[in-house]
mmCIF file of the N, C-alpha and C atoms, coordinates in Angstrom:
data_MODEL
# 
_entry.id   MODEL 
# 
loop_
_atom_site.group_PDB 
_atom_site.id 
_atom_site.type_symbol 
_atom_site.label_atom_id 
_atom_site.label_alt_id 
_atom_site.label_comp_id 
_atom_site.label_asym_id 
_atom_site.label_entity_id 
_atom_site.label_seq_id 
_atom_site.pdbx_PDB_ins_code 
_atom_site.Cartn_x 
_atom_site.Cartn_y 
_atom_site.Cartn_z 
_atom_site.occupancy 
_atom_site.B_iso_or_equiv 
_atom_site.pdbx_formal_charge 
_atom_site.auth_seq_id 
_atom_site.auth_comp_id 
_atom_site.auth_asym_id 
_atom_site.auth_atom_id 
_atom_site.pdbx_PDB_model_num 
ATOM 1   N N  . MET A 1 1  ? 105.613 103.121 81.760 1.00 0.00 ? 1  MET A N  1 
ATOM 2   C CA . MET A 1 1  ? 104.660 103.060 80.674 1.00 0.00 ? 1  MET A CA 1 
ATOM 3   C C  . MET A 1 1  ? 104.249 101.609 80.460 1.00 0.00 ? 1  MET A C  1 
ATOM 4   N N  . ILE A 1 2  ? 103.193 101.407 79.730 1.00 0.00 ? 2  ILE A N  1 
ATOM 5   C CA . ILE A 1 2  ? 102.668 100.062 79.465 1.00 0.00 ? 2  ILE A CA 1 
ATOM 6   C C  . ILE A 1 2  ? 102.987 99.683  78.023 1.00 0.00 ? 2  ILE A C  1 
ATOM 7   N N  . CYS A 1 3  ? 103.474 98.474  77.813 1.00 0.00 ? 3  CYS A N  1 
ATOM 8   C CA . CYS A 1 3  ? 103.793 97.981  76.478 1.00 0.00 ? 3  CYS A CA 1 
ATOM 9   C C  . CYS A 1 3  ? 102.525 97.845  75.647 1.00 0.00 ? 3  CYS A C  1 
ATOM 10  N N  . GLU A 1 4  ? 102.547 98.388  74.443 1.00 0.00 ? 4  GLU A N  1 
ATOM 11  C CA . GLU A 1 4  ? 101.366 98.315  73.570 1.00 0.00 ? 4  GLU A CA 1 
ATOM 12  C C  . GLU A 1 4  ? 101.187 96.933  72.946 1.00 0.00 ? 4  GLU A C  1 
ATOM 13  N N  . PHE A 1 5  ? 102.210 96.076  73.013 1.00 0.00 ? 5  PHE A N  1 
ATOM 14  C CA . PHE A 1 5  ? 102.108 94.745  72.421 1.00 0.00 ? 5  PHE A CA 1 
ATOM 15  C C  . PHE A 1 5  ? 101.603 93.701  73.398 1.00 0.00 ? 5  PHE A C  1 
ATOM 16  N N  . CYS A 1 6  ? 102.137 93.715  74.630 1.00 0.00 ? 6  CYS A N  1 
ATOM 17  C CA . CYS A 1 6  ? 101.763 92.649  75.567 1.00 0.00 ? 6  CYS A CA 1 
ATOM 18  C C  . CYS A 1 6  ? 101.140 93.153  76.863 1.00 0.00 ? 6  CYS A C  1 
ATOM 19  N N  . GLY A 1 7  ? 101.146 94.466  77.077 1.00 0.00 ? 7  GLY A N  1 
ATOM 20  C CA . GLY A 1 7  ? 100.560 95.023  78.293 1.00 0.00 ? 7  GLY A CA 1 
ATOM 21  C C  . GLY A 1 7  ? 101.492 95.003  79.496 1.00 0.00 ? 7  GLY A C  1 
ATOM 22  N N  . GLY A 1 8  ? 102.739 94.561  79.307 1.00 0.00 ? 8  GLY A N  1 
ATOM 23  C CA . GLY A 1 8  ? 103.705 94.528  80.402 1.00 0.00 ? 8  GLY A CA 1 
ATOM 24  C C  . GLY A 1 8  ? 104.193 95.921  80.765 1.00 0.00 ? 8  GLY A C  1 
ATOM 25  N N  . ASN A 1 9  ? 104.833 96.024  81.910 1.00 0.00 ? 9  ASN A N  1 
ATOM 26  C CA . ASN A 1 9  ? 105.412 97.291  82.357 1.00 0.00 ? 9  ASN A CA 1 
ATOM 27  C C  . ASN A 1 9  ? 106.797 97.468  81.753 1.00 0.00 ? 9  ASN A C  1 
ATOM 28  N N  . THR A 1 10 ? 107.150 98.723  81.469 1.00 0.00 ? 10 THR A N  1 
ATOM 29  C CA . THR A 1 10 ? 108.470 99.010  80.930 1.00 0.00 ? 10 THR A CA 1 
ATOM 30  C C  . THR A 1 10 ? 109.349 99.635  82.007 1.00 0.00 ? 10 THR A C  1 
ATOM 31  N N  . PHE A 1 11 ? 110.643 99.590  81.754 1.00 0.00 ? 11 PHE A N  1 
ATOM 32  C CA . PHE A 1 11 ? 111.613 100.214 82.642 1.00 0.00 ? 11 PHE A CA 1 
ATOM 33  C C  . PHE A 1 11 ? 112.688 100.867 81.788 1.00 0.00 ? 11 PHE A C  1 
ATOM 34  N N  . LYS A 1 12 ? 113.344 101.890 82.344 1.00 0.00 ? 12 LYS A N  1 
ATOM 35  C CA . LYS A 1 12 ? 114.395 102.581 81.607 1.00 0.00 ? 12 LYS A CA 1 
ATOM 36  C C  . LYS A 1 12 ? 115.656 101.738 81.594 1.00 0.00 ? 12 LYS A C  1 
ATOM 37  N N  . LYS A 1 13 ? 116.295 101.706 80.423 1.00 0.00 ? 13 LYS A N  1 
ATOM 38  C CA . LYS A 1 13 ? 117.511 100.921 80.266 1.00 0.00 ? 13 LYS A CA 1 
ATOM 39  C C  . LYS A 1 13 ? 118.332 101.523 79.134 1.00 0.00 ? 13 LYS A C  1 
ATOM 40  N N  . LYS A 1 14 ? 119.644 101.440 79.233 1.00 0.00 ? 14 LYS A N  1 
ATOM 41  C CA . LYS A 1 14 ? 120.536 101.854 78.147 1.00 0.00 ? 14 LYS A CA 1 
ATOM 42  C C  . LYS A 1 14 ? 120.722 100.642 77.238 1.00 0.00 ? 14 LYS A C  1 
ATOM 43  N N  . VAL A 1 15 ? 120.480 100.832 75.935 1.00 0.00 ? 15 VAL A N  1 
ATOM 44  C CA . VAL A 1 15 ? 120.520 99.727  74.978 1.00 0.00 ? 15 VAL A CA 1 
ATOM 45  C C  . VAL A 1 15 ? 121.395 100.085 73.777 1.00 0.00 ? 15 VAL A C  1 
ATOM 46  N N  . LYS A 1 16 ? 121.667 99.097  72.967 1.00 0.00 ? 16 LYS A N  1 
ATOM 47  C CA . LYS A 1 16 ? 122.356 99.272  71.690 1.00 0.00 ? 16 LYS A CA 1 
ATOM 48  C C  . LYS A 1 16 ? 121.257 99.377  70.628 1.00 0.00 ? 16 LYS A C  1 
ATOM 49  N N  . LYS A 1 17 ? 121.330 100.423 69.801 1.00 0.00 ? 17 LYS A N  1 
ATOM 50  C CA . LYS A 1 17 ? 120.285 100.657 68.803 1.00 0.00 ? 17 LYS A CA 1 
ATOM 51  C C  . LYS A 1 17 ? 120.867 100.720 67.402 1.00 0.00 ? 17 LYS A C  1 
ATOM 52  N N  . GLN A 1 18 ? 120.214 100.043 66.465 1.00 0.00 ? 18 GLN A N  1 
ATOM 53  C CA . GLN A 1 18 ? 120.533 100.173 65.054 1.00 0.00 ? 18 GLN A CA 1 
ATOM 54  C C  . GLN A 1 18 ? 119.752 101.387 64.558 1.00 0.00 ? 18 GLN A C  1 
ATOM 55  N N  . HIS A 1 19 ? 120.432 102.310 63.901 1.00 0.00 ? 19 HIS A N  1 
ATOM 56  C CA . HIS A 1 19 ? 119.790 103.575 63.515 1.00 0.00 ? 19 HIS A CA 1 
ATOM 57  C C  . HIS A 1 19 ? 120.179 103.926 62.083 1.00 0.00 ? 19 HIS A C  1 
ATOM 58  N N  . TRP A 1 20 ? 119.178 104.074 61.221 1.00 0.00 ? 20 TRP A N  1 
ATOM 59  C CA . TRP A 1 20 ? 119.406 104.477 59.839 1.00 0.00 ? 20 TRP A CA 1 
ATOM 60  C C  . TRP A 1 20 ? 119.268 105.981 59.728 1.00 0.00 ? 20 TRP A C  1 
ATOM 61  N N  . LEU A 1 21 ? 120.215 106.612 59.008 1.00 0.00 ? 21 LEU A N  1 
ATOM 62  C CA . LEU A 1 21 ? 120.147 108.044 58.766 1.00 0.00 ? 21 LEU A CA 1 
ATOM 63  C C  . LEU A 1 21 ? 120.732 108.313 57.387 1.00 0.00 ? 21 LEU A C  1 
ATOM 64  N N  . ARG A 1 22 ? 119.928 108.895 56.508 1.00 0.00 ? 22 ARG A N  1 
ATOM 65  C CA . ARG A 1 22 ? 120.340 109.215 55.135 1.00 0.00 ? 22 ARG A CA 1 
ATOM 66  C C  . ARG A 1 22 ? 121.004 108.029 54.433 1.00 0.00 ? 22 ARG A C  1 
ATOM 67  N N  . GLY A 1 23 ? 120.388 106.849 54.556 1.00 0.00 ? 23 GLY A N  1 
ATOM 68  C CA . GLY A 1 23 ? 120.873 105.665 53.857 1.00 0.00 ? 23 GLY A CA 1 
ATOM 69  C C  . GLY A 1 23 ? 122.071 104.985 54.495 1.00 0.00 ? 23 GLY A C  1 
ATOM 70  N N  . GLU A 1 24 ? 122.518 105.461 55.639 1.00 0.00 ? 24 GLU A N  1 
ATOM 71  C CA . GLU A 1 24 ? 123.655 104.872 56.347 1.00 0.00 ? 24 GLU A CA 1 
ATOM 72  C C  . GLU A 1 24 ? 123.156 104.190 57.617 1.00 0.00 ? 24 GLU A C  1 
ATOM 73  N N  . LEU A 1 25 ? 123.719 103.035 57.924 1.00 0.00 ? 25 LEU A N  1 
ATOM 74  C CA . LEU A 1 25 ? 123.360 102.301 59.132 1.00 0.00 ? 25 LEU A CA 1 
ATOM 75  C C  . LEU A 1 25 ? 124.414 102.551 60.202 1.00 0.00 ? 25 LEU A C  1 
ATOM 76  N N  . TYR A 1 26 ? 123.943 102.934 61.379 1.00 0.00 ? 26 TYR A N  1 
ATOM 77  C CA . TYR A 1 26 ? 124.803 103.145 62.537 1.00 0.00 ? 26 TYR A CA 1 
ATOM 78  C C  . TYR A 1 26 ? 124.346 102.211 63.655 1.00 0.00 ? 26 TYR A C  1 
ATOM 79  N N  . ILE A 1 27 ? 125.274 101.766 64.469 1.00 0.00 ? 27 ILE A N  1 
ATOM 80  C CA . ILE A 1 27 ? 124.944 101.049 65.696 1.00 0.00 ? 27 ILE A CA 1 
ATOM 81  C C  . ILE A 1 27 ? 125.423 101.948 66.828 1.00 0.00 ? 27 ILE A C  1 
ATOM 82  N N  . VAL A 1 28 ? 124.485 102.395 67.647 1.00 0.00 ? 28 VAL A N  1 
ATOM 83  C CA . VAL A 1 28 ? 124.782 103.358 68.693 1.00 0.00 ? 28 VAL A CA 1 
ATOM 84  C C  . VAL A 1 28 ? 124.580 102.678 70.046 1.00 0.00 ? 28 VAL A C  1 
ATOM 85  N N  . GLU A 1 29 ? 125.591 102.754 70.892 1.00 0.00 ? 29 GLU A N  1 
ATOM 86  C CA . GLU A 1 29 ? 125.518 102.144 72.216 1.00 0.00 ? 29 GLU A CA 1 
ATOM 87  C C  . GLU A 1 29 ? 125.061 103.164 73.253 1.00 0.00 ? 29 GLU A C  1 
ATOM 88  N N  . ASN A 1 30 ? 124.537 102.672 74.344 1.00 0.00 ? 30 ASN A N  1 
ATOM 89  C CA . ASN A 1 30 ? 124.128 103.484 75.502 1.00 0.00 ? 30 ASN A CA 1 
ATOM 90  C C  . ASN A 1 30 ? 123.014 104.473 75.182 1.00 0.00 ? 30 ASN A C  1 
ATOM 91  N N  . VAL A 1 31 ? 122.028 104.015 74.428 1.00 0.00 ? 31 VAL A N  1 
ATOM 92  C CA . VAL A 1 31 ? 120.872 104.843 74.087 1.00 0.00 ? 31 VAL A CA 1 
ATOM 93  C C  . VAL A 1 31 ? 119.764 104.550 75.098 1.00 0.00 ? 31 VAL A C  1 
ATOM 94  N N  . GLU A 1 32 ? 119.200 105.605 75.675 1.00 0.00 ? 32 GLU A N  1 
ATOM 95  C CA . GLU A 1 32 ? 118.136 105.426 76.665 1.00 0.00 ? 32 GLU A CA 1 
ATOM 96  C C  . GLU A 1 32 ? 116.849 104.969 75.984 1.00 0.00 ? 32 GLU A C  1 
ATOM 97  N N  . ALA A 1 33 ? 116.239 103.946 76.545 1.00 0.00 ? 33 ALA A N  1 
ATOM 98  C CA . ALA A 1 33 ? 114.981 103.403 76.008 1.00 0.00 ? 33 ALA A CA 1 
ATOM 99  C C  . ALA A 1 33 ? 114.095 102.946 77.160 1.00 0.00 ? 33 ALA A C  1 
ATOM 100 N N  . GLU A 1 34 ? 112.825 102.770 76.852 1.00 0.00 ? 34 GLU A N  1 
ATOM 101 C CA . GLU A 1 34 ? 111.896 102.088 77.755 1.00 0.00 ? 34 GLU A CA 1 
ATOM 102 C C  . GLU A 1 34 ? 111.786 100.666 77.205 1.00 0.00 ? 34 GLU A C  1 
ATOM 103 N N  . VAL A 1 35 ? 112.061 99.671  78.047 1.00 0.00 ? 35 VAL A N  1 
ATOM 104 C CA . VAL A 1 35 ? 112.084 98.273  77.616 1.00 0.00 ? 35 VAL A CA 1 
ATOM 105 C C  . VAL A 1 35 ? 111.025 97.502  78.389 1.00 0.00 ? 35 VAL A C  1 
ATOM 106 N N  . CYS A 1 36 ? 110.212 96.739  77.670 1.00 0.00 ? 36 CYS A N  1 
ATOM 107 C CA . CYS A 1 36 ? 109.166 95.940  78.318 1.00 0.00 ? 36 CYS A CA 1 
ATOM 108 C C  . CYS A 1 36 ? 109.798 94.792  79.093 1.00 0.00 ? 36 CYS A C  1 
ATOM 109 N N  . ALA A 1 37 ? 109.403 94.652  80.343 1.00 0.00 ? 37 ALA A N  1 
ATOM 110 C CA . ALA A 1 37 ? 109.926 93.587  81.192 1.00 0.00 ? 37 ALA A CA 1 
ATOM 111 C C  . ALA A 1 37 ? 109.398 92.216  80.770 1.00 0.00 ? 37 ALA A C  1 
ATOM 112 N N  . GLU A 1 38 ? 108.282 92.184  80.038 1.00 0.00 ? 38 GLU A N  1 
ATOM 113 C CA . GLU A 1 38 ? 107.680 90.916  79.640 1.00 0.00 ? 38 GLU A CA 1 
ATOM 114 C C  . GLU A 1 38 ? 108.174 90.425  78.277 1.00 0.00 ? 38 GLU A C  1 
ATOM 115 N N  . CYS A 1 39 ? 108.089 91.282  77.260 1.00 0.00 ? 39 CYS A N  1 
ATOM 116 C CA . CYS A 1 39 ? 108.400 90.827  75.896 1.00 0.00 ? 39 CYS A CA 1 
ATOM 117 C C  . CYS A 1 39 ? 109.685 91.424  75.324 1.00 0.00 ? 39 CYS A C  1 
ATOM 118 N N  . GLY A 1 40 ? 110.249 92.437  75.985 1.00 0.00 ? 40 GLY A N  1 
ATOM 119 C CA . GLY A 1 40 ? 111.490 93.028  75.514 1.00 0.00 ? 40 GLY A CA 1 
ATOM 120 C C  . GLY A 1 40 ? 111.337 94.120  74.467 1.00 0.00 ? 40 GLY A C  1 
ATOM 121 N N  . GLU A 1 41 ? 110.096 94.445  74.094 1.00 0.00 ? 41 GLU A N  1 
ATOM 122 C CA . GLU A 1 41 ? 109.876 95.526  73.122 1.00 0.00 ? 41 GLU A CA 1 
ATOM 123 C C  . GLU A 1 41 ? 110.532 96.804  73.644 1.00 0.00 ? 41 GLU A C  1 
ATOM 124 N N  . ARG A 1 42 ? 111.149 97.563  72.720 1.00 0.00 ? 42 ARG A N  1 
ATOM 125 C CA . ARG A 1 42 ? 111.853 98.780  73.112 1.00 0.00 ? 42 ARG A CA 1 
ATOM 126 C C  . ARG A 1 42 ? 111.155 100.004 72.542 1.00 0.00 ? 42 ARG A C  1 
ATOM 127 N N  . TYR A 1 43 ? 111.072 101.045 73.344 1.00 0.00 ? 43 TYR A N  1 
ATOM 128 C CA . TYR A 1 43 ? 110.462 102.306 72.943 1.00 0.00 ? 43 TYR A CA 1 
ATOM 129 C C  . TYR A 1 43 ? 111.484 103.415 73.126 1.00 0.00 ? 43 TYR A C  1 
ATOM 130 N N  . PHE A 1 44 ? 111.586 104.293 72.122 1.00 0.00 ? 44 PHE A N  1 
ATOM 131 C CA . PHE A 1 44 ? 112.508 105.407 72.166 1.00 0.00 ? 44 PHE A CA 1 
ATOM 132 C C  . PHE A 1 44 ? 111.714 106.706 72.097 1.00 0.00 ? 44 PHE A C  1 
ATOM 133 N N  . HIS A 1 45 ? 111.971 107.615 73.015 1.00 0.00 ? 45 HIS A N  1 
ATOM 134 C CA . HIS A 1 45 ? 111.301 108.912 72.998 1.00 0.00 ? 45 HIS A CA 1 
ATOM 135 C C  . HIS A 1 45 ? 111.775 109.702 71.787 1.00 0.00 ? 45 HIS A C  1 
ATOM 136 N N  . ALA A 1 46 ? 110.896 110.510 71.214 1.00 0.00 ? 46 ALA A N  1 
ATOM 137 C CA . ALA A 1 46 ? 111.224 111.298 70.026 1.00 0.00 ? 46 ALA A CA 1 
ATOM 138 C C  . ALA A 1 46 ? 112.433 112.192 70.273 1.00 0.00 ? 46 ALA A C  1 
ATOM 139 N N  . SER A 1 47 ? 112.572 112.722 71.477 1.00 0.00 ? 47 SER A N  1 
ATOM 140 C CA . SER A 1 47 ? 113.708 113.599 71.768 1.00 0.00 ? 47 SER A CA 1 
ATOM 141 C C  . SER A 1 47 ? 115.029 112.836 71.687 1.00 0.00 ? 47 SER A C  1 
ATOM 142 N N  . ILE A 1 48 ? 115.027 111.562 72.060 1.00 0.00 ? 48 ILE A N  1 
ATOM 143 C CA . ILE A 1 48 ? 116.227 110.726 71.973 1.00 0.00 ? 48 ILE A CA 1 
ATOM 144 C C  . ILE A 1 48 ? 116.575 110.489 70.507 1.00 0.00 ? 48 ILE A C  1 
ATOM 145 N N  . LEU A 1 49 ? 115.568 110.207 69.679 1.00 0.00 ? 49 LEU A N  1 
ATOM 146 C CA . LEU A 1 49 ? 115.810 109.977 68.250 1.00 0.00 ? 49 LEU A CA 1 
ATOM 147 C C  . LEU A 1 49 ? 116.310 111.241 67.560 1.00 0.00 ? 49 LEU A C  1 
ATOM 148 N N  . ASP A 1 50 ? 115.761 112.399 67.939 1.00 0.00 ? 50 ASP A N  1 
ATOM 149 C CA . ASP A 1 50 ? 116.244 113.672 67.395 1.00 0.00 ? 50 ASP A CA 1 
ATOM 150 C C  . ASP A 1 50 ? 117.693 113.915 67.812 1.00 0.00 ? 50 ASP A C  1 
ATOM 151 N N  . GLU A 1 51 ? 118.013 113.584 69.064 1.00 0.00 ? 51 GLU A N  1 
ATOM 152 C CA . GLU A 1 51 ? 119.382 113.742 69.558 1.00 0.00 ? 51 GLU A CA 1 
ATOM 153 C C  . GLU A 1 51 ? 120.346 112.847 68.769 1.00 0.00 ? 51 GLU A C  1 
ATOM 154 N N  . LEU A 1 52 ? 119.926 111.621 68.483 1.00 0.00 ? 52 LEU A N  1 
ATOM 155 C CA . LEU A 1 52 ? 120.753 110.706 67.682 1.00 0.00 ? 52 LEU A CA 1 
ATOM 156 C C  . LEU A 1 52 ? 121.012 111.280 66.296 1.00 0.00 ? 52 LEU A C  1 
ATOM 157 N N  . ASP A 1 53 ? 119.967 111.771 65.648 1.00 0.00 ? 53 ASP A N  1 
ATOM 158 C CA . ASP A 1 53 ? 120.120 112.353 64.311 1.00 0.00 ? 53 ASP A CA 1 
ATOM 159 C C  . ASP A 1 53 ? 121.117 113.512 64.334 1.00 0.00 ? 53 ASP A C  1 
ATOM 160 N N  . GLY A 1 54 ? 121.001 114.373 65.331 1.00 0.00 ? 54 GLY A N  1 
ATOM 161 C CA . GLY A 1 54 ? 121.910 115.508 65.442 1.00 0.00 ? 54 GLY A CA 1 
ATOM 162 C C  . GLY A 1 54 ? 123.340 115.071 65.684 1.00 0.00 ? 54 GLY A C  1 
ATOM 163 N N  . TYR A 1 55 ? 123.509 114.110 66.571 1.00 0.00 ? 55 TYR A N  1 
ATOM 164 C CA . TYR A 1 55 ? 124.846 113.617 66.895 1.00 0.00 ? 55 TYR A CA 1 
ATOM 165 C C  . TYR A 1 55 ? 125.507 112.993 65.667 1.00 0.00 ? 55 TYR A C  1 
ATOM 166 N N  . LEU A 1 56 ? 124.755 112.147 64.954 1.00 0.00 ? 56 LEU A N  1 
ATOM 167 C CA . LEU A 1 56 ? 125.319 111.445 63.805 1.00 0.00 ? 56 LEU A CA 1 
ATOM 168 C C  . LEU A 1 56 ? 125.510 112.353 62.594 1.00 0.00 ? 56 LEU A C  1 
ATOM 169 N N  . SER A 1 57 ? 124.761 113.442 62.519 1.00 0.00 ? 57 SER A N  1 
ATOM 170 C CA . SER A 1 57 ? 124.903 114.386 61.411 1.00 0.00 ? 57 SER A CA 1 
ATOM 171 C C  . SER A 1 57 ? 126.144 115.254 61.549 1.00 0.00 ? 57 SER A C  1 
ATOM 172 N N  . ALA A 1 58 ? 126.619 115.403 62.767 1.00 0.00 ? 58 ALA A N  1 
ATOM 173 C CA . ALA A 1 58 ? 127.804 116.222 63.027 1.00 0.00 ? 58 ALA A CA 1 
ATOM 174 C C  . ALA A 1 58 ? 129.039 115.327 63.098 1.00 0.00 ? 58 ALA A C  1 
ATOM 175 N N  . GLU A 1 59 ? 130.190 115.948 63.192 1.00 0.00 ? 59 GLU A N  1 
ATOM 176 C CA . GLU A 1 59 ? 131.447 115.213 63.399 1.00 0.00 ? 59 GLU A CA 1 
ATOM 177 C C  . GLU A 1 59 ? 131.329 114.441 64.725 1.00 0.00 ? 59 GLU A C  1 
ATOM 178 N N  . HIS A 1 60 ? 131.618 113.155 64.704 1.00 0.00 ? 60 HIS A N  1 
ATOM 179 C CA . HIS A 1 60 ? 131.491 112.357 65.926 1.00 0.00 ? 60 HIS A CA 1 
ATOM 180 C C  . HIS A 1 60 ? 132.585 111.292 65.969 1.00 0.00 ? 60 HIS A C  1 
ATOM 181 N N  . ASP A 1 61 ? 132.885 110.833 67.179 1.00 0.00 ? 61 ASP A N  1 
ATOM 182 C CA . ASP A 1 61 ? 133.869 109.769 67.362 1.00 0.00 ? 61 ASP A CA 1 
ATOM 183 C C  . ASP A 1 61 ? 133.287 108.446 66.885 1.00 0.00 ? 61 ASP A C  1 
ATOM 184 N N  . VAL A 1 62 ? 134.145 107.604 66.311 1.00 0.00 ? 62 VAL A N  1 
ATOM 185 C CA . VAL A 1 62 ? 133.739 106.274 65.862 1.00 0.00 ? 62 VAL A CA 1 
ATOM 186 C C  . VAL A 1 62 ? 134.514 105.250 66.687 1.00 0.00 ? 62 VAL A C  1 
ATOM 187 N N  . LYS A 1 63 ? 133.786 104.408 67.407 1.00 0.00 ? 63 LYS A N  1 
ATOM 188 C CA . LYS A 1 63 ? 134.405 103.393 68.262 1.00 0.00 ? 63 LYS A CA 1 
ATOM 189 C C  . LYS A 1 63 ? 135.051 102.303 67.420 1.00 0.00 ? 63 LYS A C  1 
ATOM 190 N N  . GLU A 1 64 ? 134.316 101.789 66.441 1.00 0.00 ? 64 GLU A N  1 
ATOM 191 C CA . GLU A 1 64 ? 134.850 100.790 65.521 1.00 0.00 ? 64 GLU A CA 1 
ATOM 192 C C  . GLU A 1 64 ? 133.948 100.702 64.306 1.00 0.00 ? 64 GLU A C  1 
ATOM 193 N N  . LYS A 1 65 ? 134.437 100.064 63.257 1.00 0.00 ? 65 LYS A N  1 
ATOM 194 C CA . LYS A 1 65 ? 133.649 99.820  62.056 1.00 0.00 ? 65 LYS A CA 1 
ATOM 195 C C  . LYS A 1 65 ? 133.561 98.323  61.849 1.00 0.00 ? 65 LYS A C  1 
ATOM 196 N N  . ILE A 1 66 ? 132.392 97.877  61.346 1.00 0.00 ? 66 ILE A N  1 
ATOM 197 C CA . ILE A 1 66 ? 132.207 96.458  61.059 1.00 0.00 ? 66 ILE A CA 1 
ATOM 198 C C  . ILE A 1 66 ? 131.695 96.330  59.624 1.00 0.00 ? 66 ILE A C  1 
ATOM 199 N N  . GLN A 1 67 ? 131.833 95.131  59.092 1.00 0.00 ? 67 GLN A N  1 
ATOM 200 C CA . GLN A 1 67 ? 131.314 94.849  57.759 1.00 0.00 ? 67 GLN A CA 1 
ATOM 201 C C  . GLN A 1 67 ? 130.011 94.077  57.934 1.00 0.00 ? 67 GLN A C  1 
ATOM 202 N N  . VAL A 1 68 ? 129.000 94.451  57.158 1.00 0.00 ? 68 VAL A N  1 
ATOM 203 C CA . VAL A 1 68 ? 127.672 93.831  57.263 1.00 0.00 ? 68 VAL A CA 1 
ATOM 204 C C  . VAL A 1 68 ? 127.269 93.295  55.900 1.00 0.00 ? 68 VAL A C  1 
ATOM 205 N N  . GLU A 1 69 ? 126.802 92.061  55.865 1.00 0.00 ? 69 GLU A N  1 
ATOM 206 C CA . GLU A 1 69 ? 126.299 91.475  54.616 1.00 0.00 ? 69 GLU A CA 1 
ATOM 207 C C  . GLU A 1 69 ? 124.818 91.797  54.442 1.00 0.00 ? 69 GLU A C  1 
ATOM 208 N N  . ILE A 1 70 ? 124.419 92.043  53.207 1.00 0.00 ? 70 ILE A N  1 
ATOM 209 C CA . ILE A 1 70 ? 123.016 92.225  52.868 1.00 0.00 ? 70 ILE A CA 1 
ATOM 210 C C  . ILE A 1 70 ? 122.670 91.137  51.873 1.00 0.00 ? 70 ILE A C  1 
ATOM 211 N N  . VAL A 1 71 ? 121.648 90.351  52.195 1.00 0.00 ? 71 VAL A N  1 
ATOM 212 C CA . VAL A 1 71 ? 121.271 89.216  51.347 1.00 0.00 ? 71 VAL A CA 1 
ATOM 213 C C  . VAL A 1 71 ? 119.779 89.235  51.077 1.00 0.00 ? 71 VAL A C  1 
ATOM 214 N N  . ASN A 1 72 ? 119.368 88.596  49.985 1.00 0.00 ? 72 ASN A N  1 
ATOM 215 C CA . ASN A 1 72 ? 117.954 88.392  49.645 1.00 0.00 ? 72 ASN A CA 1 
ATOM 216 C C  . ASN A 1 72 ? 117.574 86.949  49.932 1.00 0.00 ? 72 ASN A C  1 
ATOM 217 N N  . LEU A 1 73 ? 116.372 86.733  50.393 1.00 0.00 ? 73 LEU A N  1 
ATOM 218 C CA . LEU A 1 73 ? 115.862 85.371  50.556 1.00 0.00 ? 73 LEU A CA 1 
ATOM 219 C C  . LEU A 1 73 ? 115.075 84.970  49.346 1.00 0.00 ? 73 LEU A C  1 
# 
């Protein structure tokens, strides 16, 4: 596919994705994406996002938990 931001070509790659669901933040590893070879923009197919929602909504294994700060500028 062609990147809508820079016109570069994309390639399939497994990436780490930050994903919000019902007010909770998850970091999910090994998510399939199309990544622009020029600018690094990432695209996720709707079916992948639906799969993430389903996986996170059900009982799932947790690799680790981290603490995240939220600040205002």
